[in-house]
All heavy atoms as TSV, in Angstrom:
chain	resi	resn	atom	element	x	y	z
A	1	ALA	N	N	0.805	-1.216	0.021
A	1	ALA	CA	C	0.044	0.014	0.017
A	1	ALA	C	C	0.832	1.220	0.001
A	1	ALA	O	O	0.487	2.263	-0.583
A	1	ALA	CB	C	-0.912	-0.024	1.189
A	2	ILE	N	N	1.967	1.256	0.626
A	2	ILE	CA	C	2.852	2.368	0.685
A	2	ILE	C	C	3.401	2.667	-0.664
A	2	ILE	O	O	3.450	3.837	-1.144
A	2	ILE	CB	C	4.000	2.206	1.695
A	2	ILE	CG1	C	3.420	2.103	3.066
A	2	ILE	CG2	C	5.040	3.259	1.631
A	2	ILE	CD1	C	4.448	1.722	4.177
A	3	VAL	N	N	3.789	1.610	-1.396
A	3	VAL	CA	C	4.360	1.799	-2.796
A	3	VAL	C	C	3.299	2.302	-3.730
A	3	VAL	O	O	3.520	3.309	-4.444
A	3	VAL	CB	C	4.993	0.550	-3.273
A	3	VAL	CG1	C	5.488	0.658	-4.720
A	3	VAL	CG2	C	6.183	0.086	-2.337
A	4	ILE	N	N	2.137	1.717	-3.749
A	4	ILE	CA	C	1.115	2.064	-4.718
A	4	ILE	C	C	0.404	3.361	-4.171
A	4	ILE	O	O	-0.058	4.107	-5.043
A	4	ILE	CB	C	0.142	0.855	-4.796
A	4	ILE	CG1	C	0.760	-0.298	-5.370
A	4	ILE	CG2	C	-1.083	1.259	-5.696
A	4	ILE	CD1	C	-0.047	-1.571	-5.491
A	5	GLY	N	N	0.358	3.604	-2.912
A	5	GLY	CA	C	-0.367	4.808	-2.403
A	5	GLY	C	C	0.098	6.131	-2.928
A	5	GLY	O	O	-0.658	6.964	-3.310
A	6	ASP	N	N	1.384	6.276	-3.007
A	6	ASP	CA	C	1.971	7.433	-3.537
A	6	ASP	C	C	1.552	7.701	-5.018
A	6	ASP	O	O	1.174	8.777	-5.459
A	6	ASP	CB	C	3.501	7.583	-3.436
A	6	ASP	CG	C	3.908	7.705	-1.986
A	6	ASP	OD1	O	3.135	8.239	-1.206
A	6	ASP	OD2	O	4.982	7.310	-1.741
A	7	LYS	N	N	1.680	6.659	-5.788
A	7	LYS	CA	C	1.322	6.715	-7.228
A	7	LYS	C	C	-0.195	6.958	-7.461
A	7	LYS	O	O	-0.554	7.758	-8.335
A	7	LYS	CB	C	1.699	5.422	-7.934
A	7	LYS	CG	C	3.211	5.287	-8.140
A	7	LYS	CD	C	3.625	3.979	-8.793
A	7	LYS	CE	C	5.170	3.953	-8.855
A	7	LYS	NZ	N	5.553	2.752	-9.520
A	8	ALA	N	N	-1.003	6.323	-6.647
A	8	ALA	CA	C	-2.443	6.471	-6.727
A	8	ALA	C	C	-2.787	7.906	-6.287
A	8	ALA	O	O	-3.733	8.429	-6.871
A	8	ALA	CB	C	-3.181	5.485	-5.782
A	9	GLU	N	N	-2.185	8.399	-5.302
A	9	GLU	CA	C	-2.493	9.793	-4.922
A	9	GLU	C	C	-2.106	10.835	-6.017
A	9	GLU	O	O	-2.816	11.704	-6.248
A	9	GLU	CB	C	-1.724	10.098	-3.601
A	9	GLU	CG	C	-2.033	11.454	-3.042
A	9	GLU	CD	C	-1.311	11.814	-1.727
A	9	GLU	OE1	O	-0.756	10.876	-1.183
A	9	GLU	OE2	O	-1.385	12.938	-1.274
A	10	ASP	N	N	-0.980	10.589	-6.637
A	10	ASP	CA	C	-0.518	11.430	-7.695
A	10	ASP	C	C	-1.518	11.368	-8.905
A	10	ASP	O	O	-1.891	12.407	-9.495
A	10	ASP	CB	C	0.876	11.119	-8.170
A	10	ASP	CG	C	1.961	11.432	-7.158
A	10	ASP	OD1	O	1.674	12.337	-6.266
A	10	ASP	OD2	O	3.048	10.880	-7.215
A	11	ALA	N	N	-1.925	10.127	-9.204
A	11	ALA	CA	C	-2.926	9.938	-10.295
A	11	ALA	C	C	-4.274	10.578	-9.970
A	11	ALA	O	O	-4.867	11.189	-10.869
A	11	ALA	CB	C	-3.043	8.458	-10.572
A	12	PHE	N	N	-4.719	10.485	-8.751
A	12	PHE	CA	C	-5.873	11.110	-8.357
A	12	PHE	C	C	-5.845	12.577	-8.392
A	12	PHE	O	O	-6.715	13.246	-8.925
A	12	PHE	CB	C	-6.246	10.725	-6.886
A	12	PHE	CG	C	-7.555	11.305	-6.407
A	12	PHE	CD1	C	-8.746	10.819	-6.829
A	12	PHE	CD2	C	-7.569	12.407	-5.470
A	12	PHE	CE1	C	-9.957	11.412	-6.395
A	12	PHE	CE2	C	-8.697	12.916	-5.051
A	12	PHE	CZ	C	-9.921	12.410	-5.489
A	13	ARG	N	N	-4.731	13.162	-7.974
A	13	ARG	CA	C	-4.556	14.670	-8.049
A	13	ARG	C	C	-4.576	15.074	-9.492
A	13	ARG	O	O	-5.087	16.056	-9.768
A	13	ARG	CB	C	-3.234	15.005	-7.302
A	13	ARG	CG	C	-3.039	16.540	-7.222
A	13	ARG	CD	C	-1.780	16.827	-6.525
A	13	ARG	NE	N	-1.750	16.414	-5.172
A	13	ARG	CZ	C	-0.826	15.481	-4.710
A	13	ARG	NH1	N	0.107	15.058	-5.467
A	13	ARG	NH2	N	-0.834	15.077	-3.431
A	14	GLN	N	N	-3.905	14.334	-10.295
A	14	GLN	CA	C	-3.743	14.786	-11.775
A	14	GLN	C	C	-5.168	14.704	-12.383
A	14	GLN	O	O	-5.560	15.527	-13.133
A	14	GLN	CB	C	-2.741	13.860	-12.475
A	14	GLN	CG	C	-2.638	14.194	-13.934
A	14	GLN	CD	C	-1.651	13.261	-14.660
A	14	GLN	OE1	O	-1.231	12.197	-14.145
A	14	GLN	NE2	N	-1.300	13.617	-15.836
A	15	THR	N	N	-5.887	13.679	-12.077
A	15	THR	CA	C	-7.274	13.528	-12.595
A	15	THR	C	C	-8.177	14.645	-12.126
A	15	THR	O	O	-8.923	15.185	-12.957
A	15	THR	CB	C	-7.863	12.092	-12.125
A	15	THR	OG1	O	-7.057	11.074	-12.536
A	15	THR	CG2	C	-9.291	11.899	-12.688
A	16	MET	N	N	-8.109	14.995	-10.898
A	16	MET	CA	C	-8.881	16.101	-10.392
A	16	MET	C	C	-8.491	17.432	-11.091
A	16	MET	O	O	-9.308	18.282	-11.342
A	16	MET	CB	C	-8.720	16.317	-8.883
A	16	MET	CG	C	-9.401	15.189	-7.973
A	16	MET	SD	S	-11.165	15.333	-8.103
A	16	MET	CE	C	-11.690	14.255	-9.329
A	17	LEU	N	N	-7.201	17.663	-11.338
A	17	LEU	CA	C	-6.781	18.864	-12.065
A	17	LEU	C	C	-7.283	18.843	-13.512
A	17	LEU	O	O	-7.738	19.905	-14.005
A	17	LEU	CB	C	-5.237	18.948	-12.073
A	17	LEU	CG	C	-4.589	19.333	-10.679
A	17	LEU	CD1	C	-3.096	19.215	-10.763
A	17	LEU	CD2	C	-4.988	20.656	-10.267
A	18	VAL	N	N	-7.170	17.767	-14.200
A	18	VAL	CA	C	-7.667	17.624	-15.566
A	18	VAL	C	C	-9.231	17.848	-15.625
A	18	VAL	O	O	-9.641	18.592	-16.597
A	18	VAL	CB	C	-7.287	16.264	-16.217
A	18	VAL	CG1	C	-7.994	16.162	-17.554
A	18	VAL	CG2	C	-5.885	16.196	-16.387
A	19	SER	N	N	-9.887	17.357	-14.773
A	19	SER	CA	C	-11.417	17.407	-14.726
A	19	SER	C	C	-11.900	18.693	-14.058
A	19	SER	O	O	-13.109	18.882	-13.924
A	19	SER	CB	C	-12.071	16.227	-14.053
A	19	SER	OG	O	-11.813	16.259	-12.597
A	20	LYS	N	N	-10.947	19.549	-13.551
A	20	LYS	CA	C	-11.298	20.816	-12.913
A	20	LYS	C	C	-12.216	20.538	-11.633
A	20	LYS	O	O	-13.104	21.292	-11.344
A	20	LYS	CB	C	-11.887	21.764	-13.828
A	20	LYS	CG	C	-10.956	22.092	-14.921
A	20	LYS	CD	C	-11.637	23.235	-15.826
A	20	LYS	CE	C	-10.639	23.502	-16.928
A	20	LYS	NZ	N	-11.237	24.152	-18.100
A	21	GLY	N	N	-11.920	19.453	-10.970
A	21	GLY	CA	C	-12.648	19.112	-9.753
A	21	GLY	C	C	-13.890	18.310	-9.890
A	21	GLY	O	O	-14.615	17.995	-8.932
A	22	GLY	N	N	-14.291	17.988	-11.092
A	22	GLY	CA	C	-15.501	17.247	-11.351
A	22	GLY	C	C	-15.352	15.785	-11.171
A	22	GLY	O	O	-14.305	15.148	-11.573
A	23	VAL	N	N	-16.247	15.117	-10.401
A	23	VAL	CA	C	-16.135	13.704	-10.184
A	23	VAL	C	C	-16.734	12.856	-11.334
A	23	VAL	O	O	-16.642	11.606	-11.298
A	23	VAL	CB	C	-16.709	13.241	-8.828
A	23	VAL	CG1	C	-15.899	13.831	-7.749
A	23	VAL	CG2	C	-18.123	13.676	-8.661
A	24	GLY	N	N	-17.349	13.494	-12.310
A	24	GLY	CA	C	-17.941	12.822	-13.391
A	24	GLY	C	C	-17.021	12.034	-14.267
A	24	GLY	O	O	-17.321	11.172	-14.997
A	25	ILE	N	N	-15.756	12.490	-14.156
A	25	ILE	CA	C	-14.682	11.837	-14.894
A	25	ILE	C	C	-14.515	10.281	-14.513
A	25	ILE	O	O	-14.131	9.499	-15.252
A	25	ILE	CB	C	-13.315	12.533	-14.858
A	25	ILE	CG1	C	-12.394	12.111	-15.932
A	25	ILE	CG2	C	-12.704	12.383	-13.444
A	25	ILE	CD1	C	-11.226	12.999	-16.166
A	26	PHE	N	N	-14.871	9.981	-13.269
A	26	PHE	CA	C	-14.810	8.655	-12.729
A	26	PHE	C	C	-15.937	7.781	-13.296
A	26	PHE	O	O	-15.932	6.571	-13.034
A	26	PHE	CB	C	-14.771	8.598	-11.257
A	26	PHE	CG	C	-13.524	9.281	-10.671
A	26	PHE	CD1	C	-13.634	10.474	-9.954
A	26	PHE	CD2	C	-12.333	8.678	-10.829
A	26	PHE	CE1	C	-12.526	11.095	-9.493
A	26	PHE	CE2	C	-11.213	9.261	-10.290
A	26	PHE	CZ	C	-11.235	10.432	-9.619
A	27	PHE	N	N	-16.914	8.358	-13.948
A	27	PHE	CA	C	-18.004	7.622	-14.568
A	27	PHE	C	C	-18.188	7.914	-16.065
A	27	PHE	O	O	-19.207	7.710	-16.576
A	27	PHE	CB	C	-19.310	7.952	-13.848
A	27	PHE	CG	C	-19.258	7.609	-12.393
A	27	PHE	CD1	C	-18.975	8.629	-11.488
A	27	PHE	CD2	C	-19.474	6.340	-11.959
A	27	PHE	CE1	C	-18.933	8.351	-10.097
A	27	PHE	CE2	C	-19.360	6.123	-10.546
A	27	PHE	CZ	C	-19.093	7.102	-9.590
A	28	ALA	N	N	-17.172	8.390	-16.620
A	28	ALA	CA	C	-17.073	8.914	-18.038
A	28	ALA	C	C	-17.420	7.746	-19.043
A	28	ALA	O	O	-18.101	7.956	-20.025
A	28	ALA	CB	C	-15.821	9.588	-18.376
A	29	THR	N	N	-16.847	6.593	-18.844
A	29	THR	CA	C	-17.084	5.426	-19.709
A	29	THR	C	C	-17.585	4.239	-18.829
A	29	THR	O	O	-17.390	4.241	-17.680
A	29	THR	CB	C	-15.793	5.028	-20.364
A	29	THR	OG1	O	-14.858	4.576	-19.456
A	29	THR	CG2	C	-15.213	6.205	-21.208
A	30	PRO	N	N	-18.251	3.333	-19.488
A	30	PRO	CA	C	-18.812	2.149	-18.704
A	30	PRO	C	C	-17.653	1.420	-17.918
A	30	PRO	O	O	-17.917	0.952	-16.803
A	30	PRO	CB	C	-19.456	1.331	-19.736
A	30	PRO	CG	C	-19.779	2.220	-20.813
A	30	PRO	CD	C	-18.701	3.232	-20.922
A	31	LEU	N	N	-16.576	1.277	-18.535
A	31	LEU	CA	C	-15.452	0.527	-17.844
A	31	LEU	C	C	-15.019	1.255	-16.643
A	31	LEU	O	O	-14.821	0.639	-15.606
A	31	LEU	CB	C	-14.278	0.308	-18.807
A	31	LEU	CG	C	-13.043	-0.422	-18.219
A	31	LEU	CD1	C	-13.405	-1.827	-17.846
A	31	LEU	CD2	C	-11.918	-0.441	-19.173
A	32	VAL	N	N	-14.768	2.509	-16.798
A	32	VAL	CA	C	-14.244	3.313	-15.661
A	32	VAL	C	C	-15.305	3.422	-14.569
A	32	VAL	O	O	-15.016	3.296	-13.388
A	32	VAL	CB	C	-13.840	4.734	-16.093
A	32	VAL	CG1	C	-13.418	5.627	-14.919
A	32	VAL	CG2	C	-12.718	4.630	-17.090
A	33	GLY	N	N	-16.603	3.535	-15.011
A	33	GLY	CA	C	-17.658	3.672	-14.017
A	33	GLY	C	C	-17.748	2.262	-13.177
A	33	GLY	O	O	-18.033	2.317	-11.994
A	34	THR	N	N	-17.704	1.210	-13.947
A	34	THR	CA	C	-17.748	-0.118	-13.313
A	34	THR	C	C	-16.638	-0.369	-12.269
A	34	THR	O	O	-16.915	-0.734	-11.157
A	34	THR	CB	C	-17.747	-1.204	-14.360
A	34	THR	OG1	O	-18.776	-1.088	-15.221
A	34	THR	CG2	C	-17.814	-2.596	-13.710
A	35	LEU	N	N	-15.474	0.091	-12.728
A	35	LEU	CA	C	-14.266	-0.076	-11.784
A	35	LEU	C	C	-14.427	0.852	-10.506
A	35	LEU	O	O	-14.110	0.472	-9.446
A	35	LEU	CB	C	-12.985	0.176	-12.521
A	35	LEU	CG	C	-12.624	-0.791	-13.516
A	35	LEU	CD1	C	-11.342	-0.349	-14.341
A	35	LEU	CD2	C	-12.358	-2.146	-12.853
A	36	THR	N	N	-14.947	2.018	-10.757
A	36	THR	CA	C	-15.141	2.975	-9.629
A	36	THR	C	C	-16.157	2.462	-8.669
A	36	THR	O	O	-15.947	2.468	-7.478
A	36	THR	CB	C	-15.633	4.378	-10.223
A	36	THR	OG1	O	-14.615	4.828	-11.103
A	36	THR	CG2	C	-15.824	5.376	-9.086
A	37	VAL	N	N	-17.272	2.019	-9.206
A	37	VAL	CA	C	-18.365	1.389	-8.277
A	37	VAL	C	C	-17.779	0.156	-7.642
A	37	VAL	O	O	-18.045	-0.009	-6.312
A	37	VAL	CB	C	-19.596	1.075	-9.144
A	37	VAL	CG1	C	-20.636	0.288	-8.301
A	37	VAL	CG2	C	-20.243	2.392	-9.559
A	38	LEU	N	N	-17.149	-0.638	-8.303
A	38	LEU	CA	C	-16.594	-1.855	-7.588
A	38	LEU	C	C	-15.570	-1.497	-6.538
A	38	LEU	O	O	-15.564	-2.087	-5.478
A	38	LEU	CB	C	-15.800	-2.746	-8.713
A	38	LEU	CG	C	-15.240	-4.058	-8.200
A	38	LEU	CD1	C	-16.358	-4.956	-7.607
A	38	LEU	CD2	C	-14.475	-4.760	-9.276
A	39	GLY	N	N	-14.750	-0.522	-6.757
A	39	GLY	CA	C	-13.816	-0.024	-5.755
A	39	GLY	C	C	-14.503	0.587	-4.483
A	39	GLY	O	O	-14.080	0.285	-3.377
A	40	LEU	N	N	-15.578	1.264	-4.793
A	40	LEU	CA	C	-16.441	1.864	-3.641
A	40	LEU	C	C	-17.077	0.792	-2.841
A	40	LEU	O	O	-17.055	0.855	-1.608
A	40	LEU	CB	C	-17.374	2.879	-4.112
A	40	LEU	CG	C	-16.771	4.186	-4.695
A	40	LEU	CD1	C	-17.836	5.029	-5.435
A	40	LEU	CD2	C	-16.100	4.905	-3.655
A	41	ILE	N	N	-17.559	-0.187	-3.538
A	41	ILE	CA	C	-18.141	-1.429	-2.815
A	41	ILE	C	C	-17.157	-2.127	-2.010
A	41	ILE	O	O	-17.438	-2.433	-0.818
A	41	ILE	CB	C	-18.904	-2.352	-3.864
A	41	ILE	CG1	C	-20.125	-1.660	-4.419
A	41	ILE	CG2	C	-19.208	-3.698	-3.131
A	41	ILE	CD1	C	-20.803	-2.429	-5.543
A	42	LEU	N	N	-15.967	-2.367	-2.522
A	42	LEU	CA	C	-14.995	-3.104	-1.772
A	42	LEU	C	C	-14.499	-2.167	-0.617
A	42	LEU	O	O	-14.158	-2.768	0.434
A	42	LEU	CB	C	-13.782	-3.487	-2.714
A	42	LEU	CG	C	-14.079	-4.516	-3.774
A	42	LEU	CD1	C	-12.908	-4.707	-4.652
A	42	LEU	CD2	C	-14.391	-5.831	-3.072
A	43	LEU	N	N	-14.552	-0.899	-0.785
A	43	LEU	CA	C	-14.121	-0.034	0.335
A	43	LEU	C	C	-15.133	-0.040	1.467
A	43	LEU	O	O	-14.757	-0.024	2.626
A	43	LEU	CB	C	-13.916	1.396	-0.265
A	43	LEU	CG	C	-13.371	2.416	0.710
A	43	LEU	CD1	C	-11.941	2.005	1.108
A	43	LEU	CD2	C	-13.313	3.820	0.081
A	44	ALA	N	N	-16.436	-0.165	1.101
A	44	ALA	CA	C	-17.514	-0.087	2.071
A	44	ALA	C	C	-17.797	-1.499	2.672
A	44	ALA	O	O	-18.601	-1.525	3.636
A	44	ALA	CB	C	-18.732	0.454	1.446
A	45	LEU	N	N	-17.292	-2.516	2.071
A	45	LEU	CA	C	-17.677	-3.903	2.452
A	45	LEU	C	C	-17.391	-4.169	3.941
A	45	LEU	O	O	-18.258	-4.758	4.630
A	45	LEU	CB	C	-16.930	-4.882	1.604
A	45	LEU	CG	C	-17.471	-6.302	1.584
A	45	LEU	CD1	C	-18.812	-6.383	1.142
A	45	LEU	CD2	C	-16.573	-7.154	0.775
A	46	PRO	N	N	-16.293	-3.746	4.526
A	46	PRO	CA	C	-16.088	-4.005	5.961
A	46	PRO	C	C	-17.152	-3.316	6.863
A	46	PRO	O	O	-17.435	-3.850	7.935
A	46	PRO	CB	C	-14.707	-3.503	6.267
A	46	PRO	CG	C	-13.998	-3.478	4.956
A	46	PRO	CD	C	-15.004	-3.258	3.987
A	47	LEU	N	N	-17.616	-2.176	6.402
A	47	LEU	CA	C	-18.629	-1.478	7.195
A	47	LEU	C	C	-20.025	-2.106	7.060
A	47	LEU	O	O	-20.777	-2.021	7.955
A	47	LEU	CB	C	-18.673	-0.074	6.762
A	47	LEU	CG	C	-17.410	0.761	6.941
A	47	LEU	CD1	C	-17.511	2.149	6.350
A	47	LEU	CD2	C	-17.058	0.848	8.397
A	48	LEU	N	N	-20.344	-2.776	5.942
A	48	LEU	CA	C	-21.651	-3.219	5.593
A	48	LEU	C	C	-21.748	-4.756	6.064
A	48	LEU	O	O	-22.881	-5.225	6.159
A	48	LEU	CB	C	-21.965	-3.087	4.168
A	48	LEU	CG	C	-21.992	-1.678	3.636
A	48	LEU	CD1	C	-22.226	-1.716	2.128
A	48	LEU	CD2	C	-23.081	-0.889	4.363
A	49	ALA	N	N	-20.638	-5.440	6.232
A	49	ALA	CA	C	-20.720	-6.882	6.525
A	49	ALA	C	C	-21.517	-7.178	7.815
A	49	ALA	O	O	-22.256	-8.108	7.831
A	49	ALA	CB	C	-19.208	-7.459	6.585
A	50	PRO	N	N	-21.294	-6.396	8.948
A	50	PRO	CA	C	-22.033	-6.682	10.117
A	50	PRO	C	C	-23.608	-6.542	9.890
A	50	PRO	O	O	-24.353	-7.206	10.479
A	50	PRO	CB	C	-21.546	-5.606	11.129
A	50	PRO	CG	C	-20.199	-5.293	10.701
A	50	PRO	CD	C	-20.287	-5.406	9.193
A	51	LEU	N	N	-24.044	-5.646	9.003
A	51	LEU	CA	C	-25.416	-5.445	8.778
A	51	LEU	C	C	-25.957	-6.765	8.059
A	51	LEU	O	O	-27.151	-7.128	8.376
A	51	LEU	CB	C	-25.656	-4.302	7.797
A	51	LEU	CG	C	-25.334	-2.910	8.481
A	51	LEU	CD1	C	-25.474	-1.889	7.320
A	51	LEU	CD2	C	-26.216	-2.635	9.629
A	52	TRP	N	N	-25.236	-7.390	7.144
A	52	TRP	CA	C	-25.696	-8.569	6.519
A	52	TRP	C	C	-25.777	-9.772	7.417
A	52	TRP	O	O	-26.553	-10.664	7.291
A	52	TRP	CB	C	-24.804	-8.885	5.318
A	52	TRP	CG	C	-25.031	-7.919	4.129
A	52	TRP	CD1	C	-26.155	-7.290	3.825
A	52	TRP	CD2	C	-24.051	-7.406	3.271
A	52	TRP	NE1	N	-26.011	-6.503	2.741
A	52	TRP	CE2	C	-24.685	-6.602	2.338
A	52	TRP	CE3	C	-22.663	-7.720	3.154
A	52	TRP	CZ2	C	-23.930	-5.923	1.368
A	52	TRP	CZ3	C	-22.023	-7.022	2.069
A	52	TRP	CH2	C	-22.647	-6.147	1.230
A	53	ARG	N	N	-24.773	-9.794	8.383
A	53	ARG	CA	C	-24.768	-10.865	9.316
A	53	ARG	C	C	-25.825	-10.734	10.448
A	53	ARG	O	O	-25.947	-11.581	11.253
A	53	ARG	CB	C	-23.438	-11.008	9.933
A	53	ARG	CG	C	-22.381	-11.517	9.008
A	53	ARG	CD	C	-21.040	-11.831	9.674
A	53	ARG	NE	N	-20.014	-11.533	8.810
A	53	ARG	CZ	C	-18.935	-10.799	9.117
A	53	ARG	NH1	N	-18.773	-10.278	10.343
A	53	ARG	NH2	N	-17.970	-10.564	8.275
A	54	GLY	N	N	-26.407	-9.576	10.584
A	54	GLY	CA	C	-27.418	-9.394	11.670
A	54	GLY	C	C	-26.716	-9.002	12.959
A	54	GLY	O	O	-27.251	-9.100	14.007
A	55	GLU	N	N	-25.457	-8.499	12.882
A	55	GLU	CA	C	-24.771	-8.170	14.127
A	55	GLU	C	C	-24.822	-6.693	14.436
A	55	GLU	O	O	-24.291	-6.288	15.420
A	55	GLU	CB	C	-23.277	-8.500	13.922
A	55	GLU	CG	C	-23.098	-10.070	13.775
A	55	GLU	CD	C	-21.643	-10.368	13.439
A	55	GLU	OE1	O	-20.771	-9.465	13.417
A	55	GLU	OE2	O	-21.311	-11.581	13.170
A	56	ALA	N	N	-25.463	-5.908	13.659
A	56	ALA	CA	C	-25.489	-4.424	13.836
A	56	ALA	C	C	-26.352	-4.129	15.112
A	56	ALA	O	O	-27.424	-4.709	15.311
A	56	ALA	CB	C	-26.072	-3.787	12.565
A	57	GLY	N	N	-25.845	-3.329	15.886
A	57	GLY	CA	C	-26.527	-2.927	17.053
A	57	GLY	C	C	-26.460	-3.760	18.283
A	57	GLY	O	O	-26.969	-3.481	19.291
A	58	LYS	N	N	-25.799	-4.933	18.150
A	58	LYS	CA	C	-25.704	-5.791	19.303
A	58	LYS	C	C	-24.587	-5.271	20.242
A	58	LYS	O	O	-23.506	-4.869	19.757
A	58	LYS	CB	C	-25.288	-7.201	18.848
A	58	LYS	CG	C	-26.436	-7.945	18.149
A	58	LYS	CD	C	-26.067	-9.310	17.856
A	58	LYS	CE	C	-27.194	-10.043	17.104
A	58	LYS	NZ	N	-26.829	-11.394	16.783
A	59	ALA	N	N	-24.914	-5.175	21.489
A	59	ALA	CA	C	-23.938	-4.767	22.480
A	59	ALA	C	C	-22.881	-5.851	22.753
A	59	ALA	O	O	-23.221	-7.009	22.769
A	59	ALA	CB	C	-24.592	-4.367	23.717
A	60	VAL	N	N	-21.658	-5.353	22.881
A	60	VAL	CA	C	-20.629	-6.429	23.271
A	60	VAL	C	C	-20.491	-6.321	24.708
A	60	VAL	O	O	-20.195	-5.266	25.342
A	60	VAL	CB	C	-19.276	-5.935	22.531
A	60	VAL	CG1	C	-18.211	-6.827	23.020
A	60	VAL	CG2	C	-19.412	-5.865	21.067
A	61	THR	N	N	-20.659	-7.409	25.323
A	61	THR	CA	C	-20.543	-7.501	26.765
A	61	THR	C	C	-19.098	-7.831	27.200
A	61	THR	O	O	-18.603	-8.953	26.724
A	61	THR	CB	C	-21.548	-8.596	27.432
A	61	THR	OG1	O	-21.304	-9.766	26.736
A	61	THR	CG2	C	-22.971	-8.117	27.143
A	62	PRO	N	N	-18.555	-7.127	28.000
A	62	PRO	CA	C	-17.091	-7.426	28.458
A	62	PRO	C	C	-17.094	-8.716	29.338
A	62	PRO	O	O	-18.001	-8.929	30.097
A	62	PRO	CB	C	-16.705	-6.172	29.228
A	62	PRO	CG	C	-17.933	-5.494	29.592
A	62	PRO	CD	C	-19.062	-5.849	28.648
A	63	VAL	N	N	-16.008	-9.427	29.154
A	63	VAL	CA	C	-15.854	-10.651	29.966
A	63	VAL	C	C	-15.099	-10.245	31.217
A	63	VAL	O	O	-14.015	-9.636	31.099
A	63	VAL	CB	C	-15.101	-11.641	29.186
A	63	VAL	CG1	C	-14.889	-12.914	30.025
A	63	VAL	CG2	C	-15.919	-12.044	27.895
A	64	THR	N	N	-15.610	-10.499	32.390
A	64	THR	CA	C	-14.977	-10.151	33.647
A	64	THR	C	C	-14.634	-11.410	34.406
A	64	THR	O	O	-15.182	-12.356	34.324
A	64	THR	CB	C	-15.807	-9.237	34.514
A	64	THR	OG1	O	-17.063	-9.876	34.784
A	64	THR	CG2	C	-16.002	-7.897	33.877
């Protein structure tokens, strides 16, 4: 992540400069849109997994 992170940040910055701050460039073509949505889903998956398992809102009781 450290090696790819710098390159990804530079590419993101360049994309934002070219598009003048518009996020529509991430959905400009079907391929790019699909990859963007897939990336967002994978990013949100750890947050949504407890909801699918029915674990959301359950209190964790400490073991004493």
